[in-house]
Gaussian input, Z-matrix of N, CA and C with variables (Angstrom, degrees):
# hf/3-21g

backbone

0 1
 N
 C     1     B1
 C     2     B2     1     A1
 N     3     B3     2     A2     1     D1
 C     4     B4     3     A3     2     D2
 C     5     B5     4     A4     3     D3
 N     6     B6     5     A5     4     D4
 C     7     B7     6     A6     5     D5
 C     8     B8     7     A7     6     D6
 N     9     B9     8     A8     7     D7
 C    10    B10     9     A9     8     D8
 C    11    B11    10    A10     9     D9
 N    12    B12    11    A11    10    D10
 C    13    B13    12    A12    11    D11
 C    14    B14    13    A13    12    D12
 N    15    B15    14    A14    13    D13
 C    16    B16    15    A15    14    D14
 C    17    B17    16    A16    15    D15
 N    18    B18    17    A17    16    D16
 C    19    B19    18    A18    17    D17
 C    20    B20    19    A19    18    D18
 N    21    B21    20    A20    19    D19
 C    22    B22    21    A21    20    D20
 C    23    B23    22    A22    21    D21
 N    24    B24    23    A23    22    D22
 C    25    B25    24    A24    23    D23
 C    26    B26    25    A25    24    D24
 N    27    B27    26    A26    25    D25
 C    28    B28    27    A27    26    D26
 C    29    B29    28    A28    27    D27
 N    30    B30    29    A29    28    D28
 C    31    B31    30    A30    29    D29
 C    32    B32    31    A31    30    D30
 N    33    B33    32    A32    31    D31
 C    34    B34    33    A33    32    D32
 C    35    B35    34    A34    33    D33
 N    36    B36    35    A35    34    D34
 C    37    B37    36    A36    35    D35
 C    38    B38    37    A37    36    D36
 N    39    B39    38    A38    37    D37
 C    40    B40    39    A39    38    D38
 C    41    B41    40    A40    39    D39
 N    42    B42    41    A41    40    D40
 C    43    B43    42    A42    41    D41
 C    44    B44    43    A43    42    D42
 N    45    B45    44    A44    43    D43
 C    46    B46    45    A45    44    D44
 C    47    B47    46    A46    45    D45
 N    48    B48    47    A47    46    D46
 C    49    B49    48    A48    47    D47
 C    50    B50    49    A49    48    D48
 N    51    B51    50    A50    49    D49
 C    52    B52    51    A51    50    D50
 C    53    B53    52    A52    51    D51
 N    54    B54    53    A53    52    D52
 C    55    B55    54    A54    53    D53
 C    56    B56    55    A55    54    D54
 N    57    B57    56    A56    55    D55
 C    58    B58    57    A57    56    D56
 C    59    B59    58    A58    57    D57
 N    60    B60    59    A59    58    D58
 C    61    B61    60    A60    59    D59
 C    62    B62    61    A61    60    D60
 N    63    B63    62    A62    61    D61
 C    64    B64    63    A63    62    D62
 C    65    B65    64    A64    63    D63
 N    66    B66    65    A65    64    D64
 C    67    B67    66    A66    65    D65
 C    68    B68    67    A67    66    D66
 N    69    B69    68    A68    67    D67
 C    70    B70    69    A69    68    D68
 C    71    B71    70    A70    69    D69
 N    72    B72    71    A71    70    D70
 C    73    B73    72    A72    71    D71
 C    74    B74    73    A73    72    D72
 N    75    B75    74    A74    73    D73
 C    76    B76    75    A75    74    D74
 C    77    B77    76    A76    75    D75
 N    78    B78    77    A77    76    D76
 C    79    B79    78    A78    77    D77
 C    80    B80    79    A79    78    D78
 N    81    B81    80    A80    79    D79
 C    82    B82    81    A81    80    D80
 C    83    B83    82    A82    81    D81
 N    84    B84    83    A83    82    D82
 C    85    B85    84    A84    83    D83
 C    86    B86    85    A85    84    D84
 N    87    B87    86    A86    85    D85
 C    88    B88    87    A87    86    D86
 C    89    B89    88    A88    87    D87
 N    90    B90    89    A89    88    D88
 C    91    B91    90    A90    89    D89
 C    92    B92    91    A91    90    D90
 N    93    B93    92    A92    91    D91
 C    94    B94    93    A93    92    D92
 C    95    B95    94    A94    93    D93
 N    96    B96    95    A95    94    D94
 C    97    B97    96    A96    95    D95
 C    98    B98    97    A97    96    D96
 N    99    B99    98    A98    97    D97
 C   100   B100    99    A99    98    D98
 C   101   B101   100   A100    99    D99
 N   102   B102   101   A101   100   D100
 C   103   B103   102   A102   101   D101
 C   104   B104   103   A103   102   D102
 N   105   B105   104   A104   103   D103
 C   106   B106   105   A105   104   D104
 C   107   B107   106   A106   105   D105
 N   108   B108   107   A107   106   D106
 C   109   B109   108   A108   107   D107
 C   110   B110   109   A109   108   D108
 N   111   B111   110   A110   109   D109
 C   112   B112   111   A111   110   D110
 C   113   B113   112   A112   111   D111
 N   114   B114   113   A113   112   D112
 C   115   B115   114   A114   113   D113
 C   116   B116   115   A115   114   D114
 N   117   B117   116   A116   115   D115
 C   118   B118   117   A117   116   D116
 C   119   B119   118   A118   117   D117
 N   120   B120   119   A119   118   D118
 C   121   B121   120   A120   119   D119
 C   122   B122   121   A121   120   D120
 N   123   B123   122   A122   121   D121
 C   124   B124   123   A123   122   D122
 C   125   B125   124   A124   123   D123
 N   126   B126   125   A125   124   D124
 C   127   B127   126   A126   125   D125
 C   128   B128   127   A127   126   D126
 N   129   B129   128   A128   127   D127
 C   130   B130   129   A129   128   D128
 C   131   B131   130   A130   129   D129
 N   132   B132   131   A131   130   D130
 C   133   B133   132   A132   131   D131
 C   134   B134   133   A133   132   D132
 N   135   B135   134   A134   133   D133
 C   136   B136   135   A135   134   D134
 C   137   B137   136   A136   135   D135
 N   138   B138   137   A137   136   D136
 C   139   B139   138   A138   137   D137
 C   140   B140   139   A139   138   D138
 N   141   B141   140   A140   139   D139
 C   142   B142   141   A141   140   D140
 C   143   B143   142   A142   141   D141
 N   144   B144   143   A143   142   D142
 C   145   B145   144   A144   143   D143
 C   146   B146   145   A145   144   D144
 N   147   B147   146   A146   145   D145
 C   148   B148   147   A147   146   D146
 C   149   B149   148   A148   147   D147
 N   150   B150   149   A149   148   D148
 C   151   B151   150   A150   149   D149
 C   152   B152   151   A151   150   D150
 N   153   B153   152   A152   151   D151
 C   154   B154   153   A153   152   D152
 C   155   B155   154   A154   153   D153
 N   156   B156   155   A155   154   D154
 C   157   B157   156   A156   155   D155
 C   158   B158   157   A157   156   D156
 N   159   B159   158   A158   157   D157
 C   160   B160   159   A159   158   D158
 C   161   B161   160   A160   159   D159
 N   162   B162   161   A161   160   D160
 C   163   B163   162   A162   161   D161
 C   164   B164   163   A163   162   D162
 N   165   B165   164   A164   163   D163
 C   166   B166   165   A165   164   D164
 C   167   B167   166   A166   165   D165
 N   168   B168   167   A167   166   D166
 C   169   B169   168   A168   167   D167
 C   170   B170   169   A169   168   D168
 N   171   B171   170   A170   169   D169
 C   172   B172   171   A171   170   D170
 C   173   B173   172   A172   171   D171
 N   174   B174   173   A173   172   D172
 C   175   B175   174   A174   173   D173
 C   176   B176   175   A175   174   D174
 N   177   B177   176   A176   175   D175
 C   178   B178   177   A177   176   D176
 C   179   B179   178   A178   177   D177
 N   180   B180   179   A179   178   D178
 C   181   B181   180   A180   179   D179
 C   182   B182   181   A181   180   D180
 N   183   B183   182   A182   181   D181
 C   184   B184   183   A183   182   D182
 C   185   B185   184   A184   183   D183
 N   186   B186   185   A185   184   D184
 C   187   B187   186   A186   185   D185
 C   188   B188   187   A187   186   D186
 N   189   B189   188   A188   187   D187
 C   190   B190   189   A189   188   D188
 C   191   B191   190   A190   189   D189
 N   192   B192   191   A191   190   D190
 C   193   B193   192   A192   191   D191
 C   194   B194   193   A193   192   D192
 N   195   B195   194   A194   193   D193
 C   196   B196   195   A195   194   D194
 C   197   B197   196   A196   195   D195
 N   198   B198   197   A197   196   D196
 C   199   B199   198   A198   197   D197
 C   200   B200   199   A199   198   D198
 N   201   B201   200   A200   199   D199
 C   202   B202   201   A201   200   D200
 C   203   B203   202   A202   201   D201
 N   204   B204   203   A203   202   D202
 C   205   B205   204   A204   203   D203
 C   206   B206   205   A205   204   D204
 N   207   B207   206   A206   205   D205
 C   208   B208   207   A207   206   D206
 C   209   B209   208   A208   207   D207
 N   210   B210   209   A209   208   D208
 C   211   B211   210   A210   209   D209
 C   212   B212   211   A211   210   D210
 N   213   B213   212   A212   211   D211
 C   214   B214   213   A213   212   D212
 C   215   B215   214   A214   213   D213
 N   216   B216   215   A215   214   D214
 C   217   B217   216   A216   215   D215
 C   218   B218   217   A217   216   D216
 N   219   B219   218   A218   217   D217
 C   220   B220   219   A219   218   D218
 C   221   B221   220   A220   219   D219
 N   222   B222   221   A221   220   D220
 C   223   B223   222   A222   221   D221
 C   224   B224   223   A223   222   D222
 N   225   B225   224   A224   223   D223
 C   226   B226   225   A225   224   D224
 C   227   B227   226   A226   225   D225
 N   228   B228   227   A227   226   D226
 C   229   B229   228   A228   227   D227
 C   230   B230   229   A229   228   D228
 N   231   B231   230   A230   229   D229
 C   232   B232   231   A231   230   D230
 C   233   B233   232   A232   231   D231
 N   234   B234   233   A233   232   D232
 C   235   B235   234   A234   233   D233
 C   236   B236   235   A235   234   D234
 N   237   B237   236   A236   235   D235
 C   238   B238   237   A237   236   D236
 C   239   B239   238   A238   237   D237
 N   240   B240   239   A239   238   D238
 C   241   B241   240   A240   239   D239
 C   242   B242   241   A241   240   D240
 N   243   B243   242   A242   241   D241
 C   244   B244   243   A243   242   D242
 C   245   B245   244   A244   243   D243

   B1=1.4517
   B2=1.5201
   B3=1.3129
   B4=1.4513
   B5=1.5268
   B6=1.3041
   B7=1.4619
   B8=1.5296
   B9=1.3339
   B10=1.4627
   B11=1.5263
   B12=1.3107
   B13=1.4580
   B14=1.5221
   B15=1.3111
   B16=1.4650
   B17=1.5309
   B18=1.3267
   B19=1.4578
   B20=1.5237
   B21=1.3187
   B22=1.4598
   B23=1.5244
   B24=1.3159
   B25=1.4678
   B26=1.5272
   B27=1.3171
   B28=1.4650
   B29=1.5291
   B30=1.3241
   B31=1.4592
   B32=1.5226
   B33=1.3142
   B34=1.4606
   B35=1.5116
   B36=1.3163
   B37=1.4634
   B38=1.5243
   B39=1.3112
   B40=1.4665
   B41=1.5266
   B42=1.3263
   B43=1.4635
   B44=1.5284
   B45=1.3145
   B46=1.4621
   B47=1.5243
   B48=1.3103
   B49=1.4639
   B50=1.5263
   B51=1.3179
   B52=1.4701
   B53=1.5273
   B54=1.3145
   B55=1.4610
   B56=1.5208
   B57=1.3218
   B58=1.4635
   B59=1.5216
   B60=1.3290
   B61=1.4665
   B62=1.5281
   B63=1.3136
   B64=1.4659
   B65=1.5238
   B66=1.3204
   B67=1.4583
   B68=1.5175
   B69=1.3164
   B70=1.4579
   B71=1.5255
   B72=1.3239
   B73=1.4639
   B74=1.5246
   B75=1.3235
   B76=1.4584
   B77=1.5222
   B78=1.2887
   B79=1.4601
   B80=1.5141
   B81=1.3095
   B82=1.4612
   B83=1.5221
   B84=1.3198
   B85=1.4644
   B86=1.5290
   B87=1.3250
   B88=1.4652
   B89=1.5287
   B90=1.2971
   B91=1.4572
   B92=1.5072
   B93=1.3226
   B94=1.4622
   B95=1.5239
   B96=1.3152
   B97=1.4642
   B98=1.5225
   B99=1.3476
   B100=1.4699
   B101=1.5265
   B102=1.3222
   B103=1.4596
   B104=1.5299
   B105=1.3034
   B106=1.4606
   B107=1.5325
   B108=1.3251
   B109=1.4640
   B110=1.5293
   B111=1.3314
   B112=1.4617
   B113=1.5186
   B114=1.3312
   B115=1.4595
   B116=1.5194
   B117=1.3223
   B118=1.4590
   B119=1.5317
   B120=1.3303
   B121=1.4703
   B122=1.5214
   B123=1.3254
   B124=1.4549
   B125=1.5261
   B126=1.3253
   B127=1.4515
   B128=1.5254
   B129=1.3094
   B130=1.4649
   B131=1.5310
   B132=1.3269
   B133=1.4691
   B134=1.5198
   B135=1.3344
   B136=1.4597
   B137=1.5235
   B138=1.3248
   B139=1.4645
   B140=1.5270
   B141=1.3245
   B142=1.4660
   B143=1.5261
   B144=1.3304
   B145=1.4655
   B146=1.5235
   B147=1.3274
   B148=1.4588
   B149=1.5253
   B150=1.3272
   B151=1.4567
   B152=1.5305
   B153=1.3189
   B154=1.4632
   B155=1.5328
   B156=1.3402
   B157=1.4618
   B158=1.5263
   B159=1.3054
   B160=1.4637
   B161=1.5203
   B162=1.2920
   B163=1.4611
   B164=1.5304
   B165=1.3378
   B166=1.4630
   B167=1.5304
   B168=1.3037
   B169=1.4654
   B170=1.5307
   B171=1.3176
   B172=1.4675
   B173=1.5305
   B174=1.3106
   B175=1.4628
   B176=1.5238
   B177=1.3281
   B178=1.4646
   B179=1.5233
   B180=1.3061
   B181=1.4692
   B182=1.5277
   B183=1.3215
   B184=1.4701
   B185=1.5286
   B186=1.3107
   B187=1.4612
   B188=1.5243
   B189=1.3133
   B190=1.4573
   B191=1.5253
   B192=1.3056
   B193=1.4682
   B194=1.5268
   B195=1.3106
   B196=1.4603
   B197=1.5268
   B198=1.3253
   B199=1.4664
   B200=1.5258
   B201=1.3032
   B202=1.4633
   B203=1.5202
   B204=1.3064
   B205=1.4664
   B206=1.5311
   B207=1.3164
   B208=1.4638
   B209=1.5226
   B210=1.3167
   B211=1.4630
   B212=1.5256
   B213=1.3165
   B214=1.4651
   B215=1.5188
   B216=1.3250
   B217=1.4659
   B218=1.5246
   B219=1.3178
   B220=1.4638
   B221=1.5276
   B222=1.3195
   B223=1.4668
   B224=1.5248
   B225=1.3110
   B226=1.4703
   B227=1.5229
   B228=1.2994
   B229=1.4679
   B230=1.5231
   B231=1.3170
   B232=1.4706
   B233=1.5264
   B234=1.3220
   B235=1.4599
   B236=1.5261
   B237=1.3214
   B238=1.4607
   B239=1.5285
   B240=1.3069
   B241=1.4691
   B242=1.5212
   B243=1.3118
   B244=1.4663
   B245=1.4545
   A1=110.47
   A2=116.24
   A3=120.58
   A4=110.89
   A5=116.15
   A6=121.84
   A7=111.90
   A8=117.31
   A9=121.38
   A10=114.05
   A11=118.06
   A12=120.36
   A13=112.51
   A14=116.66
   A15=119.87
   A16=111.35
   A17=117.54
   A18=120.67
   A19=111.31
   A20=117.37
   A21=121.02
   A22=110.22
   A23=115.79
   A24=120.35
   A25=111.74
   A26=117.61
   A27=121.31
   A28=110.27
   A29=117.80
   A30=120.84
   A31=110.91
   A32=116.41
   A33=120.50
   A34=112.18
   A35=116.57
   A36=120.75
   A37=110.97
   A38=117.19
   A39=121.05
   A40=110.52
   A41=117.28
   A42=120.17
   A43=111.76
   A44=117.63
   A45=120.47
   A46=110.27
   A47=116.76
   A48=120.69
   A49=110.42
   A50=117.55
   A51=121.03
   A52=110.18
   A53=116.95
   A54=120.68
   A55=112.62
   A56=117.25
   A57=120.67
   A58=110.28
   A59=117.37
   A60=120.64
   A61=111.20
   A62=117.48
   A63=120.50
   A64=111.15
   A65=116.80
   A66=119.73
   A67=111.24
   A68=117.03
   A69=120.45
   A70=111.15
   A71=117.21
   A72=121.02
   A73=111.93
   A74=117.56
   A75=122.41
   A76=111.81
   A77=116.90
   A78=121.39
   A79=110.63
   A80=114.52
   A81=120.31
   A82=112.49
   A83=117.80
   A84=119.89
   A85=112.05
   A86=118.19
   A87=120.80
   A88=112.16
   A89=117.45
   A90=120.93
   A91=114.82
   A92=116.82
   A93=120.13
   A94=111.56
   A95=118.37
   A96=121.08
   A97=113.81
   A98=119.87
   A99=117.14
   A100=112.39
   A101=115.49
   A102=119.25
   A103=110.70
   A104=117.50
   A105=120.95
   A106=111.14
   A107=116.61
   A108=119.06
   A109=110.77
   A110=116.77
   A111=120.66
   A112=111.66
   A113=116.68
   A114=119.63
   A115=111.84
   A116=117.18
   A117=120.67
   A118=111.22
   A119=116.80
   A120=120.27
   A121=110.59
   A122=114.58
   A123=119.60
   A124=110.91
   A125=116.54
   A126=120.67
   A127=111.43
   A128=117.01
   A129=120.89
   A130=110.40
   A131=116.37
   A132=118.68
   A133=110.84
   A134=116.22
   A135=120.78
   A136=110.76
   A137=116.50
   A138=119.90
   A139=111.66
   A140=116.42
   A141=118.86
   A142=110.46
   A143=115.24
   A144=119.34
   A145=111.71
   A146=117.50
   A147=120.37
   A148=111.03
   A149=116.48
   A150=119.51
   A151=112.09
   A152=116.90
   A153=122.73
   A154=108.57
   A155=116.40
   A156=123.25
   A157=112.77
   A158=118.72
   A159=120.88
   A160=112.21
   A161=116.46
   A162=121.13
   A163=112.24
   A164=117.83
   A165=122.47
   A166=113.09
   A167=118.26
   A168=120.95
   A169=113.12
   A170=117.59
   A171=120.63
   A172=111.15
   A173=117.31
   A174=121.03
   A175=111.39
   A176=116.67
   A177=119.94
   A178=111.24
   A179=117.53
   A180=120.92
   A181=110.59
   A182=117.42
   A183=120.98
   A184=110.69
   A185=117.15
   A186=120.96
   A187=112.06
   A188=117.42
   A189=120.45
   A190=110.14
   A191=117.26
   A192=120.74
   A193=111.44
   A194=117.96
   A195=121.42
   A196=110.80
   A197=117.85
   A198=120.82
   A199=111.33
   A200=116.58
   A201=120.02
   A202=110.32
   A203=117.05
   A204=121.44
   A205=111.39
   A206=117.81
   A207=121.32
   A208=111.17
   A209=117.21
   A210=120.76
   A211=110.54
   A212=117.63
   A213=120.85
   A214=110.65
   A215=117.50
   A216=120.92
   A217=110.35
   A218=117.55
   A219=120.42
   A220=112.11
   A221=116.80
   A222=118.93
   A223=111.81
   A224=117.38
   A225=120.54
   A226=110.18
   A227=115.88
   A228=119.89
   A229=110.91
   A230=117.09
   A231=119.98
   A232=110.96
   A233=117.75
   A234=120.30
   A235=111.54
   A236=117.23
   A237=120.67
   A238=113.09
   A239=118.70
   A240=121.88
   A241=111.57
   A242=118.33
   A243=120.04
   A244=113.01
   D1=-43.06
   D2=-177.59
   D3=-59.17
   D4=-31.54
   D5=-178.42
   D6=-65.94
   D7=-32.15
   D8=-173.82
   D9=-106.40
   D10=7.93
   D11=-177.35
   D12=-58.62
   D13=-46.01
   D14=-177.32
   D15=-63.75
   D16=-41.15
   D17=-179.75
   D18=-65.67
   D19=-41.80
   D20=178.49
   D21=-65.01
   D22=-41.54
   D23=-179.48
   D24=-64.94
   D25=-44.43
   D26=179.34
   D27=-67.21
   D28=-39.37
   D29=176.78
   D30=-60.92
   D31=-42.60
   D32=177.45
   D33=-62.69
   D34=-41.96
   D35=178.63
   D36=-63.72
   D37=-42.81
   D38=178.97
   D39=-63.65
   D40=-41.96
   D41=178.06
   D42=-65.02
   D43=-36.58
   D44=177.00
   D45=-63.65
   D46=-45.37
   D47=179.37
   D48=-63.90
   D49=-43.21
   D50=177.55
   D51=-61.61
   D52=-43.36
   D53=179.33
   D54=-62.61
   D55=-42.46
   D56=178.08
   D57=-65.41
   D58=-43.53
   D59=178.62
   D60=-63.68
   D61=-42.71
   D62=178.28
   D63=-63.74
   D64=-36.85
   D65=178.54
   D66=-64.20
   D67=-39.24
   D68=179.98
   D69=-72.38
   D70=-37.35
   D71=-173.86
   D72=-87.51
   D73=-53.49
   D74=-172.00
   D75=-93.54
   D76=-48.10
   D77=-178.43
   D78=153.02
   D79=157.45
   D80=-175.01
   D81=-61.62
   D82=-38.33
   D83=-175.96
   D84=-64.17
   D85=-26.87
   D86=179.11
   D87=-87.79
   D88=-28.65
   D89=-177.03
   D90=-85.34
   D91=-17.47
   D92=-176.72
   D93=-66.35
   D94=-41.48
   D95=-174.31
   D96=-66.54
   D97=-48.98
   D98=176.71
   D99=-63.15
   D100=-37.19
   D101=179.67
   D102=-66.79
   D103=-42.91
   D104=179.43
   D105=-64.79
   D106=-42.55
   D107=178.60
   D108=-66.15
   D109=-38.23
   D110=176.97
   D111=-63.44
   D112=-42.55
   D113=176.78
   D114=-65.63
   D115=-34.32
   D116=176.68
   D117=-65.61
   D118=-44.35
   D119=176.73
   D120=-60.63
   D121=-42.93
   D122=-179.76
   D123=-66.85
   D124=-36.08
   D125=178.66
   D126=-64.00
   D127=-37.19
   D128=178.23
   D129=-60.65
   D130=-47.72
   D131=179.32
   D132=-68.28
   D133=-36.22
   D134=179.39
   D135=-62.08
   D136=-44.18
   D137=179.97
   D138=-66.46
   D139=-39.61
   D140=177.77
   D141=-61.22
   D142=-45.26
   D143=-179.87
   D144=-68.86
   D145=-30.22
   D146=178.30
   D147=-66.43
   D148=-36.24
   D149=177.82
   D150=-73.88
   D151=-16.83
   D152=175.92
   D153=-118.14
   D154=53.96
   D155=-170.35
   D156=-58.43
   D157=-43.13
   D158=-176.33
   D159=-61.35
   D160=-35.06
   D161=-178.30
   D162=-77.74
   D163=-31.32
   D164=-173.53
   D165=-121.87
   D166=31.58
   D167=-172.69
   D168=-60.12
   D169=-47.35
   D170=-178.64
   D171=-64.52
   D172=-44.42
   D173=179.05
   D174=-65.14
   D175=-35.46
   D176=178.87
   D177=-62.88
   D178=-42.29
   D179=179.27
   D180=-63.90
   D181=-41.59
   D182=177.57
   D183=-65.14
   D184=-44.11
   D185=-179.03
   D186=-63.30
   D187=-37.59
   D188=177.99
   D189=-61.31
   D190=-44.99
   D191=-179.84
   D192=-66.05
   D193=-41.66
   D194=-179.37
   D195=-67.12
   D196=-41.36
   D197=177.75
   D198=-62.67
   D199=-42.87
   D200=178.42
   D201=-62.77
   D202=-43.23
   D203=179.21
   D204=-62.65
   D205=-44.33
   D206=179.83
   D207=-63.62
   D208=-41.56
   D209=179.33
   D210=-66.54
   D211=-41.09
   D212=177.63
   D213=-62.52
   D214=-42.97
   D215=178.74
   D216=-60.17
   D217=-43.52
   D218=179.32
   D219=-64.31
   D220=-43.74
   D221=179.25
   D222=-65.54
   D223=-42.85
   D224=178.20
   D225=-62.27
   D226=-42.31
   D227=179.69
   D228=-63.34
   D229=-43.09
   D230=-179.89
   D231=-66.38
   D232=-34.49
   D233=178.91
   D234=-66.97
   D235=-39.84
   D236=-177.39
   D237=-83.04
   D238=-16.90
   D239=179.22
   D240=-78.06
   D241=-24.65
   D242=-175.20
   D243=-88.95

């Protein structure tokens, strides 16, 4: 698992960006799924790193901020789309 953490994390980030872009361009119903799957992939790596906090402390702090930012962007977008 440790070997593939970076790839899973980057894949999740790319899916989140694709989901946000699709939501802005096509519509919220199409962008939610890639974004949700990307956040799920990212959550898997986040949880693994959380259980190994001493080894990944700096990355964990960055990931927490990025996850909060992505969730805020999605909520703000959903509020203004309706």
